C-alpha positions as a Python dict, from the first residue, in 0.01 Angstrom:
ca = {
    (1, 'M'): (0, 0, 0),
    (2, 'T'): (111, 355, -60),
    (3, 'K'): (192, 610, 211),
    (4, 'D'): (-149, 772, 163),
    (5, 'E'): (-331, 438, 191),
    (6, 'F'): (-122, 356, 500),
    (7, 'E'): (-217, 687, 665),
    (8, 'T'): (-586, 654, 573),
    (9, 'R'): (-607, 303, 719),
    (10, 'L'): (-440, 417, 1042),
    (11, 'R'): (-685, 704, 1074),
    (12, 'N'): (-984, 477, 1016),
    (13, 'E'): (-880, 171, 1216),
    (14, 'L'): (-755, 366, 1520),
    (15, 'D'): (-1028, 632, 1499),
    (16, 'M'): (-768, 913, 1487),
    (17, 'P'): (-901, 1136, 1208),
    (18, 'F'): (-627, 1400, 1239),
    (19, 'Y'): (-326, 1166, 1258),
    (20, 'N'): (-52, 1259, 1008),
    (21, 'Y'): (197, 987, 922),
    (22, 'K'): (539, 1130, 844),
    (23, 'G'): (690, 821, 685),
    (24, 'A'): (865, 779, 354),
    (25, 'E'): (687, 773, 19),
    (26, 'R'): (716, 402, -58),
    (27, 'E'): (514, 82, -65),
    (28, 'Y'): (424, -68, 274),
    (29, 'S'): (339, -432, 342),
    (30, 'E'): (48, -554, 552),
    (31, 'A'): (294, -681, 814),
    (32, 'E'): (457, -337, 839),
    (33, 'F'): (114, -179, 876),
    (34, 'Q'): (7, -417, 1153),
    (35, 'E'): (336, -370, 1341),
    (36, 'F'): (320, 10, 1316),
    (37, 'K'): (-47, 13, 1416),
    (38, 'A'): (23, -197, 1727),
    (39, 'E'): (316, 26, 1828),
    (40, 'L'): (116, 345, 1774),
    (41, 'L'): (-178, 215, 1976),
    (42, 'N'): (55, 104, 2256),
    (43, 'D'): (229, 445, 2261),
    (44, 'Y'): (-108, 622, 2271),
    (45, 'L'): (-238, 407, 2557),
    (46, 'N'): (85, 461, 2753),
    (47, 'Y'): (52, 836, 2701),
    (48, 'V'): (-306, 833, 2828),
    (49, 'D'): (-212, 624, 3132),
    (50, 'T'): (89, 838, 3216),
    (51, 'Y'): (-28, 1192, 3147),
    (52, 'I'): (-404, 1207, 3112),
    (53, 'D'): (-505, 983, 3405),
    (54, 'S'): (-257, 1143, 3644),
    (55, 'A'): (-369, 1493, 3541),
    (56, 'E'): (-729, 1404, 3620),
    (57, 'N'): (-625, 1285, 3967),
    (58, 'D'): (-450, 1616, 4042),
    (59, 'V'): (-779, 1807, 4049),
}
């Protein structure tokens, strides 16, 4: 898939409509997509656990 297809799928599957992928203009495999998607979701969940939840508890 192309970079644009890669970005569109990430936006749709992770429900992140404003996500901008800054990767190279090249063809991506399904395995690369699944690996990147899992890493991005994990990073997002870690961010929420670390920063968002603790900020809510400070109030």
